[in-house]
C-alpha positions in Angstrom: -5.7 -4.1 -36.9 -4.1 -5.6 -33.8 -4.2 -4.1 -30.3 -0.6 -3.2 -30.6 -1.2 -1.3 -33.8 -4.2 0.5 -32.3 -2.2 1.5 -29.2 0.6 2.8 -31.5 -1.9 5.0 -33.3 -3.1 6.6 -30.1 0.2 6.8 -28.3 1.3 10.1 -29.7 -2.1 11.7 -29.4 -3.1 13.9 -26.4 -5.6 11.3 -25.4 -3.0 8.6 -25.6 -0.6 10.5 -23.5 -3.3 11.1 -20.9 -3.9 7.4 -20.7 -0.2 6.7 -20.4 0.1 9.2 -17.5 -3.0 7.7 -15.8 -1.3 4.3 -16.0 1.9 5.7 -14.6 0.1 7.3 -11.7 -1.8 4.1 -10.9 1.6 2.3 -10.9 3.1 4.9 -8.5 0.1 4.6 -6.2 0.3 0.8 -6.2 4.0 0.9 -5.6 3.6 3.3 -2.6 0.9 1.1 -1.1 3.0 -2.1 -1.5 6.0 -0.3 0.0 4.0 0.9 3.0 2.5 -2.6 3.6 6.0 -4.1 3.4 7.3 -1.5 5.9 4.5 -2.3 8.3 5.1 -6.0 7.9 8.8 -5.6 8.7 8.1 -3.4 11.7 5.6 -6.0 13.1 8.0 -8.9 12.5 10.9 -7.0 14.2 8.7 -6.1 17.1 6.6 -9.2 17.7 8.0 -11.9 15.4 6.4 -13.7 12.5 2.9 -14.7 13.3 0.1 -16.6 11.4 -2.2 -13.6 11.7 0.4 -11.2 10.3 -1.1 -10.8 6.8 -4.5 -9.7 8.2 -2.9 -7.3 10.6 -0.8 -5.7 7.9 -3.8 -5.3 5.7 -5.8 -3.7 8.5 -3.0 -1.3 9.5 -2.2 -0.4 5.9 -5.6 1.3 5.7 -4.9 3.6 8.6 -3.8 7.2 8.2 -0.1 7.9 7.8 1.8 7.6 11.0 -1.1 6.1 13.0 -0.1 2.5 12.2 3.6 3.1 13.0 2.7 4.7 16.3 0.4 1.8 17.1 3.2 -0.7 16.4 5.9 1.2 18.3 3.8 1.8 21.4 2.0 -1.5 21.8 3.7 -3.6 24.5 2.4 -6.9 23.1 0.7 -8.1 19.9 -2.6 -8.2 21.7 -2.2 -4.5 22.6 -2.3 -3.5 18.9 -5.6 -1.6 18.4 -8.2 -3.1 16.1 -9.1 0.3 14.7 -7.2 3.6 14.5 -7.7 5.9 17.5 -10.3 8.6 17.0 -9.0 12.1 16.9 
């Protein structure tokens, strides 16, 4: 039996549908994360230009709570003013 045949057998079962939904949710989460990183990248480029350390900065800011990274980008006067860590509440 091939993988495709096994998958077809399970697809219509409750377990199969649960796996399908988990896969969809993972895809949605990854899509949101990628979209957020792209938005932060575009904001940084618009504000400070394209820089060699842009990928690391986007990765760092993408882990911050919602809104915190955007506030940091929009309030920093220069690239060097971007905080290295999110502000503590």
